[in-house]
C-alpha positions as protocol buffer text, in pm:
chain_id: "A"
residue {
  index: 1
  type: UNK
  ca { x: 1823 y: 2992 z: 2411 }
}
residue {
  index: 2
  type: UNK
  ca { x: 1533 y: 2801 z: 2444 }
}
residue {
  index: 3
  type: UNK
  ca { x: 1182 y: 2954 z: 2525 }
}
residue {
  index: 4
  type: UNK
  ca { x: 1050 y: 2840 z: 2851 }
}
residue {
  index: 5
  type: UNK
  ca { x: 727 y: 2636 z: 2824 }
}
residue {
  index: 6
  type: UNK
  ca { x: 457 y: 2796 z: 2985 }
}
residue {
  index: 7
  type: UNK
  ca { x: 216 y: 2524 z: 2903 }
}
residue {
  index: 8
  type: UNK
  ca { x: -2 y: 2717 z: 2627 }
}
residue {
  index: 9
  type: UNK
  ca { x: 194 y: 2588 z: 2312 }
}
residue {
  index: 10
  type: UNK
  ca { x: 29 y: 2282 z: 2159 }
}
residue {
  index: 11
  type: UNK
  ca { x: 273 y: 2014 z: 2108 }
}
residue {
  index: 12
  type: UNK
  ca { x: 339 y: 1904 z: 1742 }
}
residue {
  index: 13
  type: UNK
  ca { x: 211 y: 1559 z: 1637 }
}
residue {
  index: 14
  type: UNK
  ca { x: 470 y: 1302 z: 1662 }
}
residue {
  index: 15
  type: UNK
  ca { x: 504 y: 919 z: 1599 }
}
residue {
  index: 16
  type: UNK
  ca { x: 287 y: 826 z: 1883 }
}
residue {
  index: 17
  type: UNK
  ca { x: -12 y: 1006 z: 1704 }
}
residue {
  index: 18
  type: UNK
  ca { x: 79 y: 825 z: 1372 }
}
residue {
  index: 19
  type: UNK
  ca { x: 118 y: 486 z: 1557 }
}
residue {
  index: 20
  type: UNK
  ca { x: -236 y: 537 z: 1712 }
}
residue {
  index: 21
  type: UNK
  ca { x: -374 y: 607 z: 1344 }
}
residue {
  index: 22
  type: UNK
  ca { x: -235 y: 288 z: 1218 }
}
residue {
  index: 23
  type: UNK
  ca { x: -363 y: 98 z: 1498 }
}
residue {
  index: 24
  type: UNK
  ca { x: -707 y: 247 z: 1474 }
}
residue {
  index: 25
  type: UNK
  ca { x: -698 y: 157 z: 1084 }
}
residue {
  index: 26
  type: UNK
  ca { x: -614 y: -220 z: 1149 }
}
residue {
  index: 27
  type: UNK
  ca { x: -879 y: -254 z: 1404 }
}
residue {
  index: 28
  type: UNK
  ca { x: -1128 y: -92 z: 1185 }
}
residue {
  index: 29
  type: UNK
  ca { x: -1010 y: -356 z: 909 }
}
residue {
  index: 30
  type: UNK
  ca { x: -1053 y: -650 z: 1157 }
}
residue {
  index: 31
  type: UNK
  ca { x: -1397 y: -551 z: 1279 }
}
residue {
  index: 32
  type: UNK
  ca { x: -1598 y: -695 z: 988 }
}
residue {
  index: 33
  type: UNK
  ca { x: -1432 y: -1005 z: 941 }
}
residue {
  index: 34
  type: UNK
  ca { x: -1436 y: -1092 z: 1316 }
}
residue {
  index: 35
  type: UNK
  ca { x: -1792 y: -1000 z: 1332 }
}
residue {
  index: 36
  type: UNK
  ca { x: -1864 y: -1235 z: 1050 }
}
residue {
  index: 37
  type: UNK
  ca { x: -1674 y: -1502 z: 1211 }
}
residue {
  index: 38
  type: UNK
  ca { x: -1854 y: -1481 z: 1550 }
}
residue {
  index: 39
  type: UNK
  ca { x: -2201 y: -1441 z: 1407 }
}
residue {
  index: 40
  type: UNK
  ca { x: -2140 y: -1719 z: 1137 }
}
residue {
  index: 41
  type: UNK
  ca { x: -2038 y: -1974 z: 1373 }
}
residue {
  index: 42
  type: UNK
  ca { x: -2382 y: -1928 z: 1553 }
}
residue {
  index: 43
  type: UNK
  ca { x: -2645 y: -1830 z: 1322 }
}
residue {
  index: 44
  type: UNK
  ca { x: -2495 y: -1920 z: 955 }
}
residue {
  index: 45
  type: UNK
  ca { x: -2327 y: -1744 z: 683 }
}
residue {
  index: 46
  type: UNK
  ca { x: -2610 y: -1539 z: 560 }
}
residue {
  index: 47
  type: UNK
  ca { x: -2657 y: -1364 z: 913 }
}
residue {
  index: 48
  type: UNK
  ca { x: -2288 y: -1347 z: 952 }
}
residue {
  index: 49
  type: UNK
  ca { x: -2265 y: -1149 z: 604 }
}
residue {
  index: 50
  type: UNK
  ca { x: -2546 y: -909 z: 698 }
}
residue {
  index: 51
  type: UNK
  ca { x: -2384 y: -833 z: 1027 }
}
residue {
  index: 52
  type: UNK
  ca { x: -2027 y: -787 z: 869 }
}
residue {
  index: 53
  type: UNK
  ca { x: -2187 y: -549 z: 626 }
}
residue {
  index: 54
  type: UNK
  ca { x: -2370 y: -356 z: 893 }
}
residue {
  index: 55
  type: UNK
  ca { x: -2028 y: -330 z: 1096 }
}
residue {
  index: 56
  type: UNK
  ca { x: -1857 y: -207 z: 782 }
}
residue {
  index: 57
  type: UNK
  ca { x: -2099 y: 64 z: 731 }
}
residue {
  index: 58
  type: UNK
  ca { x: -2092 y: 185 z: 1106 }
}
residue {
  index: 59
  type: UNK
  ca { x: -1701 y: 193 z: 1049 }
}
residue {
  index: 60
  type: UNK
  ca { x: -1749 y: 370 z: 732 }
}
residue {
  index: 61
  type: UNK
  ca { x: -1959 y: 628 z: 895 }
}
residue {
  index: 62
  type: UNK
  ca { x: -1703 y: 685 z: 1167 }
}
residue {
  index: 63
  type: UNK
  ca { x: -1405 y: 709 z: 937 }
}
residue {
  index: 64
  type: UNK
  ca { x: -1573 y: 978 z: 751 }
}
residue {
  index: 65
  type: UNK
  ca { x: -1645 y: 1157 z: 1058 }
}
residue {
  index: 66
  type: UNK
  ca { x: -1285 y: 1150 z: 1147 }
}
residue {
  index: 67
  type: UNK
  ca { x: -1225 y: 1287 z: 798 }
}
residue {
  index: 68
  type: UNK
  ca { x: -1089 y: 986 z: 616 }
}
residue {
  index: 69
  type: UNK
  ca { x: -1111 y: 1025 z: 242 }
}
residue {
  index: 70
  type: UNK
  ca { x: -1440 y: 924 z: 82 }
}
residue {
  index: 71
  type: UNK
  ca { x: -1269 y: 696 z: -184 }
}
residue {
  index: 72
  type: UNK
  ca { x: -1092 y: 521 z: 63 }
}
residue {
  index: 73
  type: UNK
  ca { x: -1379 y: 462 z: 294 }
}
residue {
  index: 74
  type: UNK
  ca { x: -1594 y: 371 z: -16 }
}
residue {
  index: 75
  type: UNK
  ca { x: -1319 y: 109 z: -136 }
}
residue {
  index: 76
  type: UNK
  ca { x: -1317 y: -45 z: 206 }
}
residue {
  index: 77
  type: UNK
  ca { x: -1668 y: -88 z: 261 }
}
residue {
  index: 78
  type: UNK
  ca { x: -1714 y: -211 z: -112 }
}
residue {
  index: 79
  type: UNK
  ca { x: -1468 y: -497 z: -31 }
}
residue {
  index: 80
  type: UNK
  ca { x: -1665 y: -585 z: 268 }
}
residue {
  index: 81
  type: UNK
  ca { x: -1993 y: -581 z: 60 }
}
residue {
  index: 82
  type: UNK
  ca { x: -1828 y: -815 z: -189 }
}
residue {
  index: 83
  type: UNK
  ca { x: -1741 y: -1057 z: 73 }
}
residue {
  index: 84
  type: UNK
  ca { x: -2076 y: -1046 z: 203 }
}
residue {
  index: 85
  type: UNK
  ca { x: -2252 y: -1100 z: -119 }
}
residue {
  index: 86
  type: UNK
  ca { x: -2022 y: -1406 z: -192 }
}
residue {
  index: 87
  type: UNK
  ca { x: -2115 y: -1561 z: 142 }
}
residue {
  index: 88
  type: UNK
  ca { x: -2464 y: -1509 z: 77 }
}
residue {
  index: 89
  type: UNK
  ca { x: -2472 y: -1643 z: -279 }
}
residue {
  index: 90
  type: UNK
  ca { x: -2285 y: -1974 z: -192 }
}
residue {
  index: 91
  type: UNK
  ca { x: -2428 y: -2021 z: 143 }
}
residue {
  index: 92
  type: UNK
  ca { x: -2091 y: -2105 z: 291 }
}
residue {
  index: 93
  type: UNK
  ca { x: -1900 y: -1954 z: 548 }
}
residue {
  index: 94
  type: UNK
  ca { x: -1552 y: -2002 z: 354 }
}
residue {
  index: 95
  type: UNK
  ca { x: -1722 y: -1813 z: 56 }
}
residue {
  index: 96
  type: UNK
  ca { x: -1699 y: -1483 z: 250 }
}
residue {
  index: 97
  type: UNK
  ca { x: -1327 y: -1521 z: 142 }
}
residue {
  index: 98
  type: UNK
  ca { x: -1371 y: -1643 z: -196 }
}
residue {
  index: 99
  type: UNK
  ca { x: -1325 y: -1269 z: -340 }
}
residue {
  index: 100
  type: UNK
  ca { x: -988 y: -1305 z: -191 }
}
residue {
  index: 101
  type: UNK
  ca { x: -901 y: -1589 z: -404 }
}
residue {
  index: 102
  type: UNK
  ca { x: -1019 y: -1426 z: -713 }
}
residue {
  index: 103
  type: UNK
  ca { x: -835 y: -1096 z: -639 }
}
residue {
  index: 104
  type: UNK
  ca { x: -486 y: -1281 z: -569 }
}
residue {
  index: 105
  type: UNK
  ca { x: -540 y: -1520 z: -866 }
}
residue {
  index: 106
  type: UNK
  ca { x: -596 y: -1218 z: -1093 }
}
residue {
  index: 107
  type: UNK
  ca { x: -304 y: -1032 z: -959 }
}
residue {
  index: 108
  type: UNK
  ca { x: -61 y: -1317 z: -1022 }
}
residue {
  index: 109
  type: UNK
  ca { x: -214 y: -1366 z: -1376 }
}
residue {
  index: 110
  type: UNK
  ca { x: -170 y: -986 z: -1442 }
}
residue {
  index: 111
  type: UNK
  ca { x: 200 y: -969 z: -1308 }
}
residue {
  index: 112
  type: UNK
  ca { x: 303 y: -1283 z: -1450 }
}
residue {
  index: 113
  type: UNK
  ca { x: 172 y: -1208 z: -1767 }
}
residue {
  index: 114
  type: UNK
  ca { x: 299 y: -848 z: -1806 }
}
residue {
  index: 115
  type: UNK
  ca { x: 646 y: -989 z: -1707 }
}
residue {
  index: 116
  type: UNK
  ca { x: 604 y: -1241 z: -2003 }
}
residue {
  index: 117
  type: UNK
  ca { x: 535 y: -972 z: -2252 }
}
residue {
  index: 118
  type: UNK
  ca { x: 804 y: -751 z: -2115 }
}
residue {
  index: 119
  type: UNK
  ca { x: 588 y: -478 z: -1995 }
}
residue {
  index: 120
  type: UNK
  ca { x: 584 y: -483 z: -1603 }
}
residue {
  index: 121
  type: UNK
  ca { x: 252 y: -398 z: -1488 }
}
residue {
  index: 122
  type: UNK
  ca { x: 401 y: -186 z: -1182 }
}
residue {
  index: 123
  type: UNK
  ca { x: 567 y: 69 z: -1427 }
}
residue {
  index: 124
  type: UNK
  ca { x: 212 y: 104 z: -1593 }
}
residue {
  index: 125
  type: UNK
  ca { x: 41 y: 169 z: -1280 }
}
residue {
  index: 126
  type: UNK
  ca { x: 298 y: 399 z: -1113 }
}
residue {
  index: 127
  type: UNK
  ca { x: 300 y: 610 z: -1437 }
}
residue {
  index: 128
  type: UNK
  ca { x: -80 y: 629 z: -1411 }
}
residue {
  index: 129
  type: UNK
  ca { x: -68 y: 762 z: -1073 }
}
residue {
  index: 130
  type: UNK
  ca { x: 218 y: 1001 z: -1129 }
}
residue {
  index: 131
  type: UNK
  ca { x: 470 y: 815 z: -929 }
}
residue {
  index: 132
  type: UNK
  ca { x: 691 y: 723 z: -1216 }
}
residue {
  index: 133
  type: UNK
  ca { x: 753 y: 1056 z: -1456 }
}
residue {
  index: 134
  type: UNK
  ca { x: 747 y: 1053 z: -1812 }
}
residue {
  index: 135
  type: UNK
  ca { x: 1125 y: 1148 z: -1833 }
}
residue {
  index: 136
  type: UNK
  ca { x: 1230 y: 777 z: -1735 }
}
residue {
  index: 137
  type: UNK
  ca { x: 1011 y: 641 z: -2012 }
}
residue {
  index: 138
  type: UNK
  ca { x: 1208 y: 379 z: -2175 }
}
residue {
  index: 139
  type: UNK
  ca { x: 1505 y: 393 z: -1972 }
}
residue {
  index: 140
  type: UNK
  ca { x: 1713 y: 61 z: -1882 }
}
residue {
  index: 141
  type: UNK
  ca { x: 1700 y: 164 z: -1503 }
}
residue {
  index: 142
  type: UNK
  ca { x: 1311 y: 208 z: -1499 }
}
residue {
  index: 143
  type: UNK
  ca { x: 1279 y: -114 z: -1697 }
}
residue {
  index: 144
  type: UNK
  ca { x: 1496 y: -305 z: -1460 }
}
residue {
  index: 145
  type: UNK
  ca { x: 1339 y: -153 z: -1156 }
}
residue {
  index: 146
  type: UNK
  ca { x: 994 y: -249 z: -1251 }
}
residue {
  index: 147
  type: UNK
  ca { x: 1090 y: -596 z: -1360 }
}
residue {
  index: 148
  type: UNK
  ca { x: 1196 y: -662 z: -1013 }
}
residue {
  index: 149
  type: UNK
  ca { x: 898 y: -492 z: -838 }
}
residue {
  index: 150
  type: UNK
  ca { x: 670 y: -695 z: -1061 }
}
residue {
  index: 151
  type: UNK
  ca { x: 834 y: -1005 z: -972 }
}
residue {
  index: 152
  type: UNK
  ca { x: 815 y: -915 z: -588 }
}
residue {
  index: 153
  type: UNK
  ca { x: 428 y: -863 z: -649 }
}
residue {
  index: 154
  type: UNK
  ca { x: 413 y: -1210 z: -830 }
}
residue {
  index: 155
  type: UNK
  ca { x: 587 y: -1379 z: -536 }
}
residue {
  index: 156
  type: UNK
  ca { x: 341 y: -1171 z: -299 }
}
residue {
  index: 157
  type: UNK
  ca { x: 21 y: -1335 z: -471 }
}
residue {
  index: 158
  type: UNK
  ca { x: 168 y: -1674 z: -471 }
}
residue {
  index: 159
  type: UNK
  ca { x: 237 y: -1670 z: -100 }
}
residue {
  index: 160
  type: UNK
  ca { x: -116 y: -1547 z: -52 }
}
residue {
  index: 161
  type: UNK
  ca { x: -293 y: -1803 z: -265 }
}
residue {
  index: 162
  type: UNK
  ca { x: -110 y: -2109 z: -143 }
}
residue {
  index: 163
  type: UNK
  ca { x: -247 y: -2086 z: 221 }
}
residue {
  index: 164
  type: UNK
  ca { x: -576 y: -1940 z: 119 }
}
residue {
  index: 165
  type: UNK
  ca { x: -652 y: -2241 z: -130 }
}
residue {
  index: 166
  type: UNK
  ca { x: -542 y: -2494 z: 152 }
}
residue {
  index: 167
  type: UNK
  ca { x: -774 y: -2327 z: 403 }
}
residue {
  index: 168
  type: UNK
  ca { x: -1051 y: -2285 z: 157 }
}
residue {
  index: 169
  type: UNK
  ca { x: -1024 y: -2652 z: 87 }
}
residue {
  index: 170
  type: UNK
  ca { x: -1024 y: -2756 z: 451 }
}
residue {
  index: 171
  type: UNK
  ca { x: -1334 y: -2526 z: 500 }
}
residue {
  index: 172
  type: UNK
  ca { x: -1149 y: -2338 z: 788 }
}
residue {
  index: 173
  type: UNK
  ca { x: -1322 y: -2015 z: 832 }
}
residue {
  index: 174
  type: UNK
  ca { x: -1120 y: -1948 z: 1133 }
}
residue {
  index: 175
  type: UNK
  ca { x: -788 y: -2004 z: 947 }
}
residue {
  index: 176
  type: UNK
  ca { x: -911 y: -1791 z: 656 }
}
residue {
  index: 177
  type: UNK
  ca { x: -1003 y: -1521 z: 895 }
}
residue {
  index: 178
  type: UNK
  ca { x: -644 y: -1518 z: 1069 }
}
residue {
  index: 179
  type: UNK
  ca { x: -448 y: -1550 z: 745 }
}
residue {
  index: 180
  type: UNK
  ca { x: -642 y: -1288 z: 591 }
}
residue {
  index: 181
  type: UNK
  ca { x: -614 y: -1039 z: 904 }
}
residue {
  index: 182
  type: UNK
  ca { x: -264 y: -1110 z: 995 }
}
residue {
  index: 183
  type: UNK
  ca { x: -89 y: -1204 z: 680 }
}
residue {
  index: 184
  type: UNK
  ca { x: -264 y: -1135 z: 335 }
}
residue {
  index: 185
  type: UNK
  ca { x: -364 y: -763 z: 417 }
}
residue {
  index: 186
  type: UNK
  ca { x: -61 y: -665 z: 612 }
}
residue {
  index: 187
  type: UNK
  ca { x: 176 y: -773 z: 352 }
}
residue {
  index: 188
  type: UNK
  ca { x: -39 y: -638 z: 72 }
}
residue {
  index: 189
  type: UNK
  ca { x: -5 y: -275 z: 220 }
}
residue {
  index: 190
  type: UNK
  ca { x: 359 y: -337 z: 297 }
}
residue {
  index: 191
  type: UNK
  ca { x: 444 y: -436 z: -70 }
}
residue {
  index: 192
  type: UNK
  ca { x: 244 y: -141 z: -204 }
}
residue {
  index: 193
  type: UNK
  ca { x: 442 y: 90 z: 41 }
}
residue {
  index: 194
  type: UNK
  ca { x: 770 y: -53 z: -50 }
}
residue {
  index: 195
  type: UNK
  ca { x: 683 y: -13 z: -433 }
}
residue {
  index: 196
  type: UNK
  ca { x: 600 y: 359 z: -382 }
}
residue {
  index: 197
  type: UNK
  ca { x: 938 y: 407 z: -185 }
}
residue {
  index: 198
  type: UNK
  ca { x: 1159 y: 235 z: -417 }
}
residue {
  index: 199
  type: UNK
  ca { x: 1009 y: 417 z: -731 }
}
residue {
  index: 200
  type: UNK
  ca { x: 1033 y: 758 z: -566 }
}
residue {
  index: 201
  type: UNK
  ca { x: 1358 y: 716 z: -432 }
}
residue {
  index: 202
  type: UNK
  ca { x: 1488 y: 607 z: -770 }
}
residue {
  index: 203
  type: UNK
  ca { x: 1328 y: 893 z: -949 }
}
residue {
  index: 204
  type: UNK
  ca { x: 1467 y: 1150 z: -695 }
}
residue {
  index: 205
  type: UNK
  ca { x: 1821 y: 1020 z: -746 }
}
residue {
  index: 206
  type: UNK
  ca { x: 1776 y: 1048 z: -1122 }
}
residue {
  index: 207
  type: UNK
  ca { x: 1633 y: 1399 z: -1109 }
}
residue {
  index: 208
  type: UNK
  ca { x: 1946 y: 1470 z: -876 }
}
residue {
  index: 209
  type: UNK
  ca { x: 2197 y: 1354 z: -1129 }
}
residue {
  index: 210
  type: UNK
  ca { x: 2022 y: 1534 z: -1398 }
}
residue {
  index: 211
  type: UNK
  ca { x: 2024 y: 1859 z: -1226 }
}
residue {
  index: 212
  type: UNK
  ca { x: 2406 y: 1830 z: -1125 }
}
residue {
  index: 213
  type: UNK
  ca { x: 2634 y: 2009 z: -1383 }
}
residue {
  index: 214
  type: UNK
  ca { x: 2835 y: 1805 z: -1616 }
}
residue {
  index: 215
  type: UNK
  ca { x: 3159 y: 1949 z: -1514 }
}
residue {
  index: 216
  type: UNK
  ca { x: 3298 y: 2254 z: -1352 }
}
residue {
  index: 217
  type: UNK
  ca { x: 3290 y: 2579 z: -1548 }
}
residue {
  index: 218
  type: UNK
  ca { x: 3505 y: 2876 z: -1553 }
}
residue {
  index: 219
  type: UNK
  ca { x: 3359 y: 3035 z: -1233 }
}
residue {
  index: 220
  type: UNK
  ca { x: 3254 y: 2694 z: -1078 }
}
residue {
  index: 221
  type: UNK
  ca { x: 3571 y: 2632 z: -874 }
}
residue {
  index: 222
  type: UNK
  ca { x: 3577 y: 2617 z: -496 }
}
residue {
  index: 223
  type: UNK
  ca { x: 3518 y: 2948 z: -303 }
}
residue {
  index: 224
  type: UNK
  ca { x: 3878 y: 2935 z: -158 }
}
residue {
  index: 225
  type: UNK
  ca { x: 4017 y: 2942 z: -523 }
}
residue {
  index: 226
  type: UNK
  ca { x: 3790 y: 3240 z: -627 }
}
residue {
  index: 227
  type: UNK
  ca { x: 3916 y: 3435 z: -333 }
}
residue {
  index: 228
  type: UNK
  ca { x: 4271 y: 3367 z: -398 }
}
residue {
  index: 229
  type: UNK
  ca { x: 4218 y: 3484 z: -755 }
}
residue {
  index: 230
  type: UNK
  ca { x: 4059 y: 3792 z: -641 }
}
residue {
  index: 231
  type: UNK
  ca { x: 4354 y: 3872 z: -396 }
}
residue {
  index: 232
  type: UNK
  ca { x: 4600 y: 3829 z: -685 }
}
residue {
  index: 233
  type: UNK
  ca { x: 4415 y: 4051 z: -900 }
}
residue {
  index: 234
  type: UNK
  ca { x: 4378 y: 4353 z: -644 }
}
residue {
  index: 235
  type: UNK
  ca { x: 4750 y: 4334 z: -579 }
}
């Protein structure tokens, strides 16, 4: 029988809370690029870079106040700082997104190169962070899994580089902002989440198979069989 709700119990956090958190992180990630876009069109890339960095610092302070990990906040702010320094150094609005070209080109080179030498980089990374355990080292399933995942990452980098290079060549700051905010960053996060999901599920299935008995032992029969045997012995 369900207990009556007297209004004193605190409801457990559900999907709406998680959705709100995701939306908040998306808005935080868009704040600095949008600030750069607005200020750059009126005051130039240098001022746009400075304002974007200031916005990133404010967002970092708010996220730390909300309890976000220091490492995550530091990395996010450092990325914006890298973009801002690039825009100031080149003196161009499009240069704000030059680091994205470098990161995607480097990612493609690492993934493609690791496939060529037969050592998929996703396996190395997953083992470093503890997602892929040492027990699967050298197994055929792990090699096949990470070859596929590294190939997916290679395709991702190419899908980022093609529009970024075209928009960079056209000096379209608006286009670069939109493609970065609506495509490259979301797909990067989605691919990272997919990689973790695939590896964890595969490792879990492997652990379940390893823990299951190789075959039924003398006392591993069904409960009904054991019950019938006990009755026969008692009679």
